MOPAC internal coordinates of N, CA, C and O (Angstrom, degrees):
PM7 1SCF
backbone

  N    0.0000 0     0.00 0     0.00 0    0    0    0
  C    1.4525 1     0.00 0     0.00 0    1    0    0
  C    1.5270 1   107.81 1     0.00 0    2    1    0
  O    1.2310 1   120.80 1   -45.31 1    3    2    1
  N    1.3173 1   116.08 1   134.69 1    3    2    1
  C    1.4590 1   119.73 1  -179.78 1    5    3    2
  C    1.5228 1   109.95 1   -75.35 1    6    5    3
  O    1.2310 1   120.93 1   -16.99 1    7    6    5
  N    1.3171 1   115.83 1   163.01 1    7    6    5
  C    1.4662 1   120.71 1   179.01 1    9    7    6
  C    1.5184 1   110.98 1   -62.67 1   10    9    7
  O    1.2310 1   120.32 1   144.07 1   11   10    9
  N    1.3267 1   116.99 1   -35.93 1   11   10    9
  C    1.4707 1   120.96 1   179.62 1   13   11   10
  C    1.5206 1   110.45 1   -66.39 1   14   13   11
  O    1.2310 1   120.37 1   134.48 1   15   14   13
  N    1.3336 1   116.89 1   -45.52 1   15   14   13
  C    1.4644 1   120.08 1   179.40 1   17   15   14
  C    1.5143 1   111.09 1   -65.71 1   18   17   15
  O    1.2310 1   119.78 1   143.85 1   19   18   17
  N    1.3229 1   118.03 1   -36.15 1   19   18   17
  C    1.4660 1   121.42 1   177.88 1   21   19   18
  C    1.5210 1   110.13 1   -64.81 1   22   21   19
  O    1.2310 1   120.38 1   138.98 1   23   22   21
  N    1.3228 1   116.89 1   -41.02 1   23   22   21
  C    1.4701 1   120.55 1   178.83 1   25   23   22
  C    1.5243 1   110.30 1   -65.47 1   26   25   23
  O    1.2310 1   120.20 1   139.14 1   27   26   25
  N    1.3459 1   117.22 1   -40.86 1   27   26   25
  C    1.4636 1   120.60 1   177.97 1   29   27   26
  C    1.5275 1   110.75 1   -62.65 1   30   29   27
  O    1.2310 1   120.26 1   137.65 1   31   30   29
  N    1.3273 1   117.10 1   -42.35 1   31   30   29
  C    1.4607 1   121.12 1   178.93 1   33   31   30
  C    1.5255 1   110.54 1   -63.68 1   34   33   31
  O    1.2310 1   120.17 1   140.50 1   35   34   33
  N    1.3276 1   117.29 1   -39.50 1   35   34   33
  C    1.4644 1   120.87 1   178.35 1   37   35   34
  C    1.5156 1   110.52 1   -64.58 1   38   37   35
  O    1.2310 1   119.78 1   140.68 1   39   38   37
  N    1.3293 1   118.03 1   -39.32 1   39   38   37
  C    1.4661 1   121.32 1   178.03 1   41   39   38
  C    1.5162 1   110.99 1   -63.63 1   42   41   39
  O    1.2310 1   120.16 1   140.08 1   43   42   41
  N    1.3439 1   117.31 1   -39.92 1   43   42   41
  C    1.4508 1   120.79 1   179.16 1   45   43   42
  C    1.5234 1   111.00 1   -63.50 1   46   45   43
  O    1.2310 1   120.10 1   139.88 1   47   46   45
  N    1.3323 1   117.42 1   -40.12 1   47   46   45
  C    1.4596 1   121.23 1   179.70 1   49   47   46
  C    1.5182 1   111.21 1   -70.27 1   50   49   47
  O    1.2310 1   120.24 1   138.23 1   51   50   49
  N    1.3135 1   117.14 1   -41.77 1   51   50   49
  C    1.4570 1   121.37 1  -175.79 1   53   51   50
  C    1.5124 1   113.20 1   -70.41 1   54   53   51
  O    1.2310 1   119.77 1   153.38 1   55   54   53
  N    1.3142 1   118.04 1   -26.62 1   55   54   53
  C    1.4596 1   121.82 1  -174.04 1   57   55   54
  C    1.5185 1   114.92 1   -38.62 1   58   57   55
  O    1.2310 1   119.29 1   115.22 1   59   58   57
  N    1.3293 1   118.95 1   -64.78 1   59   58   57
  C    1.4651 1   119.14 1  -177.09 1   61   59   58
  C    1.5244 1   113.60 1   -72.64 1   62   61   59
  O    1.2310 1   120.24 1   164.40 1   63   62   61
  N    1.3248 1   117.16 1   -15.60 1   63   62   61
  C    1.4590 1   120.41 1  -178.77 1   65   63   62
  C    1.5310 1   112.58 1  -101.57 1   66   65   63
  O    1.2310 1   120.21 1  -176.95 1   67   66   65
  N    1.2947 1   117.19 1     3.05 1   67   66   65
  C    1.4619 1   122.22 1  -177.58 1   69   67   66
  C    1.5267 1   109.81 1   -65.52 1   70   69   67
  O    1.2310 1   120.09 1   -63.09 1   71   70   69
  N    1.3137 1   117.44 1   116.91 1   71   70   69
  C    1.4656 1   122.08 1  -176.62 1   73   71   70
  C    1.5275 1   112.24 1   -61.18 1   74   73   71
  O    1.2310 1   120.26 1   153.15 1   75   74   73
  N    1.3206 1   117.10 1   -26.85 1   75   74   73
  C    1.4655 1   119.90 1   178.85 1   77   75   74
  C    1.5266 1   111.08 1   -67.68 1   78   77   75
  O    1.2310 1   120.38 1   158.16 1   79   78   77
  N    1.3371 1   116.88 1   -21.84 1   79   78   77
  C    1.4609 1   120.34 1  -179.60 1   81   79   78
  C    1.5209 1   112.47 1  -109.95 1   82   81   79
  O    1.2310 1   119.54 1  -178.08 1   83   82   81
  N    1.3195 1   118.48 1     1.92 1   83   82   81
  C    1.4608 1   122.01 1  -177.20 1   85   83   82
  C    1.5248 1   111.00 1   -78.03 1   86   85   83
  O    1.2310 1   121.02 1   -33.14 1   87   86   85
  N    1.3135 1   115.65 1   146.86 1   87   86   85
  C    1.4645 1   121.04 1   172.98 1   89   87   86
  C    1.5249 1   106.93 1   -77.05 1   90   89   87
  O    1.2310 1   120.73 1   -76.99 1   91   90   89
  N    1.3325 1   116.21 1   103.01 1   91   90   89
  C    1.4542 1   121.76 1  -172.61 1   93   91   90
  C    1.5213 1   110.60 1  -114.46 1   94   93   91
  O    1.2310 1   121.28 1   -47.72 1   95   94   93
  N    1.3215 1   115.16 1   132.28 1   95   94   93
  C    1.4620 1   122.29 1   174.69 1   97   95   94
  C    1.5240 1   106.43 1  -124.52 1   98   97   95
  O    1.2310 1   120.38 1   -50.13 1   99   98   97
  N    1.3197 1   116.88 1   129.87 1   99   98   97
  C    1.4638 1   121.77 1   179.11 1  101   99   98
  C    1.5234 1   107.30 1  -108.52 1  102  101   99
  O    1.2310 1   121.35 1   -49.06 1  103  102  101
  N    1.3488 1   115.03 1   130.94 1  103  102  101
  C    1.4635 1   121.05 1  -178.20 1  105  103  102
  C    1.5116 1   110.52 1  -116.81 1  106  105  103
  O    1.2310 1   120.89 1   -27.24 1  107  106  105
  N    1.3313 1   115.90 1   152.76 1  107  106  105
  C    1.4583 1   119.18 1   171.42 1  109  107  106
  C    1.5278 1   107.97 1   -90.40 1  110  109  107
  O    1.2310 1   120.01 1     8.17 1  111  110  109
  N    1.3029 1   117.58 1  -171.83 1  111  110  109
  C    1.4609 1   123.04 1  -177.10 1  113  111  110
  C    1.5102 1   114.43 1   -66.61 1  114  113  111
  O    1.2310 1   120.03 1   167.67 1  115  114  113
  N    1.3071 1   117.55 1   -12.33 1  115  114  113
  C    1.4740 1   121.45 1   179.91 1  117  115  114
  C    1.5209 1   112.11 1  -109.69 1  118  117  115
  O    1.2310 1   120.52 1  -161.69 1  119  118  117
  N    1.3335 1   116.61 1    18.31 1  119  118  117
  C    1.4648 1   122.93 1  -179.09 1  121  119  118
  C    1.5270 1   113.06 1    61.91 1  122  121  119
  O    1.2310 1   121.00 1  -149.59 1  123  122  121
  N    1.3254 1   115.68 1    30.41 1  123  122  121
  C    1.4585 1   121.03 1   173.83 1  125  123  122
  C    1.5212 1   107.98 1   -94.10 1  126  125  123
  O    1.2310 1   120.51 1   -44.38 1  127  126  125
  N    1.3139 1   116.64 1   135.62 1  127  126  125
  C    1.4599 1   121.54 1  -178.78 1  129  127  126
  C    1.5336 1   109.02 1   -70.76 1  130  129  127
  O    1.2310 1   121.21 1   -55.80 1  131  130  129
  N    1.3406 1   115.30 1   124.20 1  131  130  129
  C    1.4653 1   120.84 1   176.85 1  133  131  130
  C    1.5298 1   111.19 1  -119.68 1  134  133  131
  O    1.2310 1   120.19 1   173.94 1  135  134  133
  N    1.3237 1   117.25 1    -6.06 1  135  134  133
  C    1.4516 1   122.06 1   176.74 1  137  135  134
  C    1.5101 1   110.26 1  -152.15 1  138  137  135
  O    1.2310 1   120.58 1   -36.20 1  139  138  137
  N    1.3472 1   116.51 1   143.80 1  139  138  137
  C    1.4660 1   121.46 1  -174.14 1  141  139  138
  C    1.5162 1   107.53 1  -149.90 1  142  141  139
  O    1.2310 1   120.07 1   -61.91 1  143  142  141
  N    1.3152 1   117.46 1   118.09 1  143  142  141
  C    1.4616 1   120.77 1  -176.14 1  145  143  142
  C    1.5290 1   111.63 1   -83.27 1  146  145  143
  O    1.2310 1   120.71 1   -19.49 1  147  146  145
  N    1.3325 1   116.24 1   160.51 1  147  146  145
  C    1.4681 1   119.25 1   174.64 1  149  147  146
  C    1.5317 1   112.25 1   -58.37 1  150  149  147
  O    1.2310 1   120.13 1   145.27 1  151  150  149
  N    1.3204 1   117.36 1   -34.73 1  151  150  149
  C    1.4687 1   119.60 1   178.08 1  153  151  150
  C    1.5253 1   111.13 1   -67.83 1  154  153  151
  O    1.2310 1   119.62 1   148.71 1  155  154  153
  N    1.3355 1   118.33 1   -31.29 1  155  154  153
  C    1.4681 1   120.80 1   175.13 1  157  155  154
  C    1.5272 1   109.51 1   -65.76 1  158  157  155
  O    1.2310 1   120.51 1   142.02 1  159  158  157
  N    1.3180 1   116.63 1   -37.98 1  159  158  157
  C    1.4642 1   120.64 1   175.94 1  161  159  158
  C    1.5182 1   109.95 1   -60.85 1  162  161  159
  O    1.2310 1   120.61 1   134.17 1  163  162  161
  N    1.3301 1   116.43 1   -45.83 1  163  162  161
  C    1.4578 1   120.78 1  -179.47 1  165  163  162
  C    1.5254 1   111.47 1   -64.17 1  166  165  163
  O    1.2310 1   120.21 1   138.07 1  167  166  165
  N    1.3251 1   117.21 1   -41.93 1  167  166  165
  C    1.4567 1   121.68 1  -177.13 1  169  167  166
  C    1.5226 1   112.81 1   -72.53 1  170  169  167
  O    1.2310 1   120.63 1   134.48 1  171  170  169
  N    1.3317 1   116.40 1   -45.52 1  171  170  169
  C    1.4663 1   120.50 1  -171.88 1  173  171  170
  C    1.5271 1   114.13 1  -101.11 1  174  173  171
  O    1.2310 1   120.50 1   164.64 1  175  174  173
  N    1.3328 1   116.65 1   -15.36 1  175  174  173
  C    1.4609 1   119.28 1   175.29 1  177  175  174
  C    1.5123 1   115.46 1    84.30 1  178  177  175
  O    1.2310 1   119.63 1  -170.72 1  179  178  177
  N    1.3034 1   118.31 1     9.28 1  179  178  177
  C    1.4645 1   122.38 1   177.37 1  181  179  178
  C    1.5179 1   108.13 1  -115.88 1  182  181  179
  O    1.2310 1   120.14 1   -44.63 1  183  182  181
  N    1.3274 1   117.33 1   135.37 1  183  182  181
  C    1.4544 1   120.72 1   176.75 1  185  183  182
  C    1.5186 1   111.19 1   -79.37 1  186  185  183
  O    1.2310 1   121.17 1   -15.90 1  187  186  185
  N    1.3312 1   115.37 1   164.10 1  187  186  185
  C    1.4680 1   120.29 1   179.27 1  189  187  186
  C    1.5208 1   110.83 1   -57.97 1  190  189  187
  O    1.2310 1   120.33 1   141.71 1  191  190  189
  N    1.3312 1   116.97 1   -38.29 1  191  190  189
  C    1.4716 1   119.81 1  -179.68 1  193  191  190
  C    1.5277 1   112.04 1   -63.78 1  194  193  191
  O    1.2310 1   120.16 1   155.82 1  195  194  193
  N    1.3334 1   117.30 1   -24.18 1  195  194  193
  C    1.4660 1   121.15 1   177.01 1  197  195  194
  C    1.5238 1   112.26 1   -87.28 1  198  197  195
  O    1.2310 1   120.48 1   154.68 1  199  198  197
  N    1.3160 1   116.70 1   -25.32 1  199  198  197
  C    1.4622 1   121.01 1  -171.06 1  201  199  198
  C    1.5192 1   114.16 1   -94.96 1  202  201  199
  O    1.2310 1   120.26 1   135.72 1  203  202  201
  N    1.3237 1   117.11 1   -44.28 1  203  202  201
  C    1.4677 1   120.55 1  -173.86 1  205  203  202
  C    1.5299 1   109.79 1   -62.53 1  206  205  203
  O    1.2310 1   121.86 1   -48.68 1  207  206  205
  N    1.3367 1   114.05 1   131.32 1  207  206  205
  C    1.4611 1   120.70 1  -179.91 1  209  207  206
  C    1.5215 1   113.76 1    94.84 1  210  209  207
  O    1.2310 1   120.32 1   172.10 1  211  210  209
  N    1.3232 1   116.98 1    -7.90 1  211  210  209
  C    1.4651 1   120.45 1   179.85 1  213  211  210
  C    1.5205 1   110.06 1  -105.02 1  214  213  211
  O    1.2310 1   119.67 1   -23.07 1  215  214  213
  N    1.3224 1   118.24 1   156.93 1  215  214  213
  C    1.4700 1   120.12 1   178.41 1  217  215  214
  C    1.5301 1   110.76 1   -70.87 1  218  217  215
  O    1.2310 1   120.54 1   -32.01 1  219  218  217
  N    1.3103 1   116.58 1   147.99 1  219  218  217
  C    1.4583 1   121.25 1   179.01 1  221  219  218
  C    1.5189 1   111.13 1   -56.98 1  222  221  219
  O    1.2310 1   120.20 1   146.33 1  223  222  221
  N    1.3082 1   117.23 1   -33.67 1  223  222  221
  C    1.4657 1   120.89 1  -178.70 1  225  223  222
  C    1.5274 1   112.73 1   -61.47 1  226  225  223
  O    1.2310 1   119.77 1   163.42 1  227  226  225
  N    1.3305 1   118.05 1   -16.58 1  227  226  225
  C    1.4586 1   120.75 1   176.80 1  229  227  226
  C    1.5291 1   111.11 1   -70.63 1  230  229  227
  O    1.2310 1   120.06 1   161.06 1  231  230  229
  N    1.3383 1   117.49 1   -18.94 1  231  230  229
  C    1.4570 1   121.72 1  -175.73 1  233  231  230
  C    1.5191 1   113.36 1  -114.17 1  234  233  231
  O    1.2310 1   120.29 1   150.10 1  235  234  233
  N    1.3155 1   117.04 1   -29.90 1  235  234  233
  C    1.4569 1   121.85 1  -177.46 1  237  235  234
  C    1.5142 1   109.29 1  -127.55 1  238  237  235
  O    1.2310 1   120.85 1   -49.41 1  239  238  237
  N    1.3130 1   115.98 1   130.59 1  239  238  237
  C    1.4573 1   118.41 1   175.79 1  241  239  238
  C    1.5194 1   108.18 1   -99.32 1  242  241  239
  O    1.2310 1   119.87 1   -34.04 1  243  242  241
  N    1.3190 1   117.86 1   145.96 1  243  242  241
  C    1.4663 1   119.84 1  -179.50 1  245  243  242
  C    1.5214 1   110.44 1   -68.97 1  246  245  243
  O    1.2310 1   121.15 1   -34.63 1  247  246  245
  N    1.3132 1   115.41 1   145.37 1  247  246  245
  C    1.4634 1   120.12 1   174.61 1  249  247  246
  C    1.5209 1   109.06 1   -79.11 1  250  249  247
  O    1.2310 1   119.98 1   -23.84 1  251  250  249
  N    1.3008 1   117.64 1   156.16 1  251  250  249
  C    1.4595 1   119.33 1   176.37 1  253  251  250
  C    1.5313 1   110.20 1   -58.53 1  254  253  251
  O    1.2310 1   120.64 1   -35.15 1  255  254  253
  N    1.3245 1   116.37 1   144.85 1  255  254  253
  C    1.4616 1   121.10 1  -178.48 1  257  255  254
  C    1.5267 1   111.07 1   -65.03 1  258  257  255
  O    1.2310 1   120.00 1   144.86 1  259  258  257
  N    1.3073 1   117.60 1   -35.14 1  259  258  257
  C    1.4551 1   121.95 1  -178.93 1  261  259  258
  C    1.5161 1   109.29 1  -137.71 1  262  261  259
  O    1.2310 1   121.09 1   -16.43 1  263  262  261
  N    1.2901 1   115.53 1   163.57 1  263  262  261
  C    1.4550 1   120.45 1   176.42 1  265  263  262
  C    1.5096 1   111.95 1    91.40 1  266  265  263
  O    1.2310 1   121.02 1     2.16 1  267  266  265
  N    1.3221 1   115.65 1  -177.84 1  267  266  265
  C    1.4580 1   120.39 1  -176.54 1  269  267  266
  C    1.5284 1   111.68 1   -72.74 1  270  269  267
  O    1.2310 1   121.40 1   -19.28 1  271  270  269
  N    1.3194 1   114.93 1   160.72 1  271  270  269
  C    1.4572 1   120.11 1   175.20 1  273  271  270
  C    1.5170 1   108.86 1   -66.43 1  274  273  271
  O    1.2310 1   119.76 1   -29.36 1  275  274  273
  N    1.3401 1   118.06 1   150.64 1  275  274  273
  C    1.4620 1   119.86 1   178.74 1  277  275  274
  C    1.5296 1   110.54 1   -65.90 1  278  277  275
  O    1.2310 1   120.93 1   -28.90 1  279  278  277
  N    1.3114 1   115.83 1   151.10 1  279  278  277
  C    1.4601 1   121.03 1   176.42 1  281  279  278
  C    1.5202 1   108.88 1   -65.29 1  282  281  279
  O    1.2310 1   120.63 1   -24.48 1  283  282  281
  N    1.3114 1   116.40 1   155.52 1  283  282  281
  C    1.4671 1   120.76 1  -179.17 1  285  283  282
  C    1.5263 1   111.07 1   -55.96 1  286  285  283
  O    1.2310 1   119.83 1   144.97 1  287  286  285
  N    1.3241 1   117.93 1   -35.03 1  287  286  285
  C    1.4622 1   121.04 1  -179.16 1  289  287  286
  C    1.5281 1   112.16 1   -70.58 1  290  289  287
  O    1.2310 1   119.84 1   163.08 1  291  290  289
  N    1.3459 1   117.91 1   -16.92 1  291  290  289
  C    1.4608 1   121.79 1   179.97 1  293  291  290
  C    1.5159 1   112.71 1   -91.85 1  294  293  291
  O    1.2310 1   120.15 1   174.45 1  295  294  293
  N    1.3185 1   117.31 1    -5.55 1  295  294  293
  C    1.4569 1   120.98 1  -177.82 1  297  295  294
  C    1.5197 1   110.61 1   -78.70 1  298  297  295
  O    1.2310 1   120.11 1   -27.32 1  299  298  297
  N    1.3388 1   117.40 1   152.68 1  299  298  297
  C    1.4563 1   119.99 1   178.02 1  301  299  298
  C    1.5305 1   111.08 1   -61.82 1  302  301  299
  O    1.2310 1   120.63 1   -23.82 1  303  302  301
  N    1.3115 1   116.40 1   156.18 1  303  302  301
  C    1.4635 1   120.97 1   177.61 1  305  303  302
  C    1.5141 1   109.99 1   -57.15 1  306  305  303
  O    1.2310 1   120.37 1   -45.38 1  307  306  305
  N    1.3116 1   116.90 1   134.62 1  307  306  305
  C    1.4513 1   121.53 1   179.95 1  309  307  306
  C    1.5074 1   114.69 1    88.36 1  310  309  307
  O    1.2310 1   119.69 1   173.80 1  311  310  309
  N    1.3398 1   118.21 1    -6.20 1  311  310  309
  C    1.4506 1   120.59 1  -177.91 1  313  311  310
  C    1.5208 1   112.05 1   -71.11 1  314  313  311
  O    1.2310 1   119.89 1   164.89 1  315  314  313
  N    1.3297 1   117.81 1   -15.11 1  315  314  313
  C    1.4606 1   120.02 1  -179.71 1  317  315  314
  C    1.5151 1   112.67 1   -83.86 1  318  317  315
  O    1.2310 1   119.52 1  -177.85 1  319  318  317
  N    1.3004 1   118.51 1     2.15 1  319  318  317
  C    1.4692 1   121.66 1  -179.69 1  321  319  318
  C    1.4641 1   110.76 1   -73.48 1  322  321  319
  O    1.2310 1   120.10 1   180.00 1  323  322  321

């Protein structure tokens, strides 16, 4: 395999795992949002100005510890984004 083809293959693999494109949320020790990526805005529908300084629980609800996942109709508004 040539170096060019190897680089192309690496780009194809990295695409979905590229941290520059990942939906990233940074939390402090109290689960307060201190960082919010543009991809997080796209995925969750909240801008950084709405998210930073608020608890993570304001955006994500915990899943049940056991049993099936909740039906789509039982999810909080905006969870389908």
